[in-house]
C-alpha positions as CSV (number, residue, x, y, z in Angstrom):
1,M,16.3,-1.6,-19.1
2,K,15.5,2.2,-19.6
3,K,13.9,3.8,-16.5
4,V,13.3,8.0,-15.3
5,S,14.7,8.4,-11.9
6,F,15.7,11.2,-9.7
7,S,18.6,10.8,-7.0
8,E,17.5,14.3,-5.2
9,F,14.2,16.7,-4.9
10,G,13.8,19.7,-7.3
11,G,12.6,20.5,-10.8
12,P,11.9,19.1,-14.0
13,D,16.1,19.1,-14.4
14,V,16.7,15.8,-11.6
15,L,15.0,13.7,-13.7
16,H,17.3,11.6,-15.7
17,L,17.2,8.3,-18.0
18,I,19.1,5.8,-16.6
19,D,20.2,1.8,-17.0
20,A,18.6,0.4,-14.8
21,E,18.0,-3.3,-13.4
22,E,14.4,-4.7,-14.3
23,P,12.2,-5.2,-11.4
24,H,10.4,-8.8,-11.2
25,A,7.0,-9.9,-9.9
26,G,6.2,-10.7,-6.3
27,P,3.6,-12.4,-4.8
28,G,0.3,-10.9,-5.5
29,Q,2.3,-8.9,-8.8
30,I,2.2,-8.5,-11.8
31,R,5.0,-7.3,-14.1
32,I,4.1,-5.7,-17.8
33,A,6.6,-5.0,-20.8
34,V,5.8,-0.6,-20.5
35,R,3.6,0.6,-23.6
36,A,2.7,3.9,-22.0
37,A,2.3,5.3,-18.5
38,G,0.0,8.1,-17.5
39,V,1.5,11.3,-16.4
40,N,-0.2,12.6,-12.9
41,P,0.3,15.5,-10.5
42,V,1.3,13.6,-7.9
43,D,4.7,12.8,-10.0
44,W,5.8,16.1,-9.8
45,R,4.5,16.2,-6.6
46,I,6.5,14.0,-5.0
47,R,9.7,14.6,-7.3
48,E,9.2,18.0,-5.4
49,G,9.3,16.4,-2.1
50,Q,6.2,18.0,-1.2
51,F,4.8,14.6,0.3
52,Q,7.7,13.3,2.2
53,K,6.9,14.6,5.9
54,A,3.9,12.8,5.0
55,H,5.1,9.9,3.0
56,P,9.0,9.7,2.6
57,I,10.4,7.5,0.2
58,E,14.4,6.9,-0.2
59,L,16.3,8.2,-3.2
60,P,17.1,7.4,-5.6
61,A,13.9,6.7,-7.0
62,G,11.9,5.4,-10.1
63,V,8.5,7.3,-11.2
64,G,5.1,6.9,-12.3
65,Q,2.1,5.0,-10.5
66,D,-0.1,4.4,-13.7
67,A,0.7,2.1,-17.5
68,S,-0.8,-0.1,-19.5
69,G,1.2,-2.5,-21.7
70,V,1.9,-6.7,-22.0
71,V,2.0,-9.0,-19.3
72,D,5.3,-10.9,-19.0
73,E,5.5,-12.4,-15.9
74,V,3.0,-13.3,-12.9
75,G,3.6,-13.5,-9.2
76,S,2.9,-16.5,-7.1
77,G,-0.7,-16.3,-6.4
78,V,-2.2,-14.4,-9.2
79,E,-4.7,-16.0,-11.3
80,G,-7.4,-14.8,-14.0
81,V,-4.2,-13.3,-16.5
82,Q,-1.1,-14.7,-18.4
83,A,2.1,-13.4,-20.4
84,G,0.9,-11.9,-23.2
85,D,-2.5,-10.2,-22.1
86,R,-3.0,-6.6,-22.5
87,V,-3.6,-4.9,-19.0
88,F,-4.2,-1.5,-17.5
89,G,-3.3,-0.7,-13.8
90,E,-1.3,0.6,-11.2
91,G,2.4,0.3,-10.0
92,A,5.4,2.1,-9.0
93,S,8.2,3.6,-11.3
94,T,6.1,3.1,-14.1
95,Y,8.1,5.7,-16.4
96,A,10.2,2.5,-17.9
97,E,10.5,-0.1,-19.9
98,F,9.1,-2.8,-17.8
99,A,7.2,-2.3,-14.5
100,V,5.4,-4.1,-11.5
101,L,1.7,-3.6,-11.5
102,S,0.0,-4.3,-7.9
103,A,-3.2,-3.6,-9.1
104,W,-4.5,-4.4,-12.9
105,A,-7.6,-4.9,-15.4
106,R,-7.6,-6.4,-19.0
107,M,-8.0,-3.1,-21.2
108,P,-11.3,-2.8,-22.9
109,E,-10.7,-3.9,-26.6
110,H,-11.0,-0.7,-28.7
111,L,-7.9,1.3,-26.2
112,T,-5.5,2.1,-27.3
113,F,-2.4,1.6,-24.9
114,E,-1.7,5.6,-24.8
115,E,-5.4,5.5,-23.7
116,A,-5.4,3.1,-21.2
117,A,-2.5,4.3,-19.5
118,G,-4.6,8.0,-18.6
119,Y,-7.0,6.2,-17.1
120,P,-6.4,4.4,-13.7
121,S,-5.4,7.0,-11.0
122,V,-7.9,9.7,-12.6
123,V,-10.9,6.9,-12.1
124,E,-9.9,5.9,-8.9
125,T,-9.4,9.5,-7.5
126,A,-13.1,10.6,-9.1
127,L,-14.8,7.9,-8.1
128,R,-13.3,8.2,-4.3
129,I,-14.2,12.0,-4.4
130,I,-17.4,11.9,-6.1
131,H,-18.3,9.5,-3.1
132,Q,-16.1,11.6,-0.4
133,V,-18.1,14.6,-1.1
134,G,-21.5,12.8,-0.6
135,V,-23.4,14.7,-3.6
136,R,-26.0,12.8,-4.9
137,P,-28.3,12.1,-7.8
138,G,-30.1,15.5,-9.2
139,Q,-27.8,17.6,-6.8
140,T,-25.6,20.0,-8.2
141,L,-21.5,19.3,-8.2
142,L,-19.2,22.6,-8.8
143,V,-16.1,21.2,-10.1
144,S,-12.9,23.4,-10.0
145,G,-10.5,23.0,-12.9
146,A,-12.8,20.3,-14.8
147,S,-10.8,20.0,-18.1
148,G,-7.7,18.0,-16.9
149,G,-8.1,14.4,-16.5
150,V,-9.6,13.8,-13.1
151,G,-12.2,16.4,-13.9
152,S,-13.3,14.6,-17.2
153,A,-13.6,11.9,-15.2
154,V,-15.6,13.8,-12.6
155,L,-17.8,15.2,-15.0
156,Q,-18.9,12.1,-17.3
157,I,-18.6,9.8,-13.8
158,A,-21.5,12.3,-12.3
159,R,-23.5,12.7,-15.4
160,D,-23.9,8.5,-15.7
161,R,-25.3,9.0,-12.3
162,G,-27.8,12.1,-12.7
163,I,-25.7,14.5,-10.9
164,T,-25.3,18.6,-12.8
165,V,-21.8,19.1,-13.1
166,I,-20.6,23.1,-12.9
167,G,-17.0,23.0,-14.4
168,T,-15.0,25.9,-14.3
169,A,-12.0,26.2,-16.9
170,G,-10.1,28.3,-19.2
171,A,-11.9,30.1,-21.7
172,A,-10.1,27.6,-24.7
173,N,-11.8,24.9,-22.4
174,Q,-15.0,25.4,-22.7
175,D,-16.7,23.9,-25.7
176,Y,-14.6,20.5,-24.6
177,L,-16.5,21.0,-20.8
178,R,-20.1,21.3,-22.6
179,G,-19.2,18.0,-24.5
180,L,-18.9,16.3,-21.4
181,G,-22.0,17.1,-20.2
182,A,-20.7,19.7,-18.0
183,I,-22.5,23.9,-17.6
184,A,-19.1,25.2,-18.5
185,T,-17.5,28.7,-17.2
186,T,-14.6,30.3,-16.7
187,Y,-12.7,31.0,-13.9
188,G,-10.7,34.5,-12.9
189,E,-12.4,38.1,-11.7
190,G,-15.8,37.2,-11.2
191,W,-16.1,33.6,-11.4
192,T,-18.2,32.7,-8.2
193,E,-20.6,35.0,-9.3
194,R,-21.0,33.3,-12.8
195,V,-21.1,30.4,-10.6
196,R,-24.2,31.7,-8.7
197,Q,-26.0,32.4,-11.7
198,L,-25.7,29.1,-13.1
199,G,-27.4,28.0,-9.7
200,H,-27.5,26.5,-6.0
201,V,-24.3,24.5,-5.7
202,D,-24.9,21.6,-3.4
203,A,-20.9,20.4,-3.4
204,A,-17.7,21.4,-4.5
205,L,-14.3,19.7,-5.7
206,D,-11.0,21.7,-6.0
207,L,-8.8,19.5,-8.8
208,A,-6.6,22.8,-9.7
209,G,-5.1,23.7,-6.3
210,S,-5.4,27.2,-8.0
211,G,-6.5,29.1,-4.4
212,V,-10.3,29.0,-4.0
213,I,-10.7,27.1,-1.1
214,R,-12.0,29.6,0.6
215,E,-14.5,31.2,-2.0
216,L,-15.8,26.9,-2.7
217,V,-16.9,27.1,1.0
218,D,-18.9,30.1,0.4
219,L,-20.8,28.7,-2.2
220,T,-21.3,25.5,-1.0
221,G,-22.1,26.9,2.7
222,D,-20.0,24.0,4.3
223,P,-16.0,23.1,4.3
224,Q,-17.5,19.9,4.8
225,K,-19.0,19.7,1.2
226,V,-15.9,20.5,-0.5
227,I,-13.3,17.9,-1.1
228,S,-9.7,18.9,-2.8
229,I,-7.1,17.0,-4.0
230,A,-4.6,19.6,-5.2
231,D,-4.3,22.6,-2.1
232,L,-2.4,21.3,0.8
233,G,-3.5,24.4,2.6
234,A,-7.9,22.9,2.4
235,P,-7.6,21.8,6.0
236,E,-7.2,25.5,6.9
237,F,-10.4,26.1,6.2
238,G,-12.1,22.7,7.8
239,V,-11.8,21.5,3.9
240,R,-10.5,17.7,3.5
241,F,-7.5,16.9,1.6
242,S,-8.0,13.9,0.2
243,G,-5.0,12.1,-1.0
244,V,-5.2,8.2,0.4
245,A,-6.5,5.9,-2.2
246,G,-9.1,3.2,-2.0
247,S,-9.5,0.7,-3.9
248,V,-8.0,0.7,-7.2
249,P,-9.1,-3.0,-8.1
250,D,-12.8,-1.9,-7.9
251,A,-12.0,1.3,-9.7
252,L,-10.6,-0.1,-12.5
253,T,-13.5,-2.5,-12.6
254,E,-15.9,0.2,-13.0
255,A,-13.5,2.1,-15.2
256,T,-14.1,-0.9,-17.5
257,A,-17.6,-1.3,-17.2
258,L,-18.4,2.6,-18.1
259,I,-15.7,2.9,-20.9
260,E,-17.6,-0.2,-22.5
261,R,-21.0,1.1,-22.2
262,G,-19.5,4.5,-23.9
263,K,-20.1,6.3,-20.8
264,L,-16.4,7.3,-20.1
265,H,-13.6,8.4,-22.4
266,I,-10.7,10.4,-21.9
267,P,-9.2,11.8,-24.3
268,V,-5.2,12.1,-24.6
269,E,-3.6,15.4,-24.8
270,K,0.0,14.8,-26.0
271,T,2.2,11.9,-25.7
272,Y,6.0,12.5,-24.9
273,P,8.7,9.5,-25.5
274,L,11.0,8.4,-21.6
275,A,13.7,10.8,-22.2
276,D,11.2,13.9,-22.7
277,A,9.8,13.2,-19.0
278,A,10.9,16.1,-17.7
279,A,8.9,18.2,-20.4
280,A,6.0,16.2,-19.4
281,H,6.6,17.2,-16.1
282,I,7.0,21.0,-16.9
283,D,3.6,20.8,-19.0
284,S,1.6,18.9,-16.3
285,R,2.5,21.4,-13.5
286,A,1.3,24.3,-15.5
287,G,-2.1,22.9,-16.2
288,H,-4.4,23.9,-18.6
289,S,-4.7,20.3,-19.8
290,R,-7.5,18.7,-21.4
291,G,-7.3,15.5,-21.1
292,R,-4.5,13.1,-20.0
293,R,-0.9,13.7,-20.6
294,V,1.3,10.4,-21.2
295,I,4.9,9.2,-21.7
296,V,5.1,6.5,-24.5
297,V,7.2,4.0,-24.5
């Protein structure tokens, strides 16, 4: 099978499309014929070696954790799913023609494979950090870097829970944020004053890692009311860096319910073939996305 792999840490040029042995489902796992794989910032952070001290991996390694596809192998102990089912979920080395998933759910009927591949990690992350930051219905949440996949999920989940959201993004994405129910403003010079004019901020999330942790603490008045998923230096300011996933099966269940109620939709901004995984990483690292980037197999 074809698979994207890297044998050294570095830039996108270390990614190569190789011929590899097919993986097989172990106990409690399923294997899918991959139709699409979500592109997440964690993918290129791992490729660059950013997490090697905290979570070392052996090289060569595959890339990707989110995918959608068709079940073609079911491991022992797995019930409720069979070959031919359309699923989306999380696993390992998903930039490939076949991948093993450790968490999954049936795809909502109206979703395409490309759309479904964009949900697993971002919804789990969104649910986790909303919980961790302790924001409640009736309060206001500030989201820095709100137009990407996680931001798109946070805005919609928060709105469904009765939380007001102020979102920052580039000028081109202001209408996109408003369409998701956020109060939108631009980042850049004077952004903290623009946020203050919009109202009191009870909690804040840093999704972009753009060096705004100090300002988020100032706006909330409490480092415990700020969570970052993108700035590894956040703990220097007393801010929690949230990088350990919670229950992916629970997140997929909640995501499916939100999607089917029409309360959650994450658009696909751009798709790439397996051979263009490096281009997908370059675009992901550059930011400024509106929704998700997806590898199509």
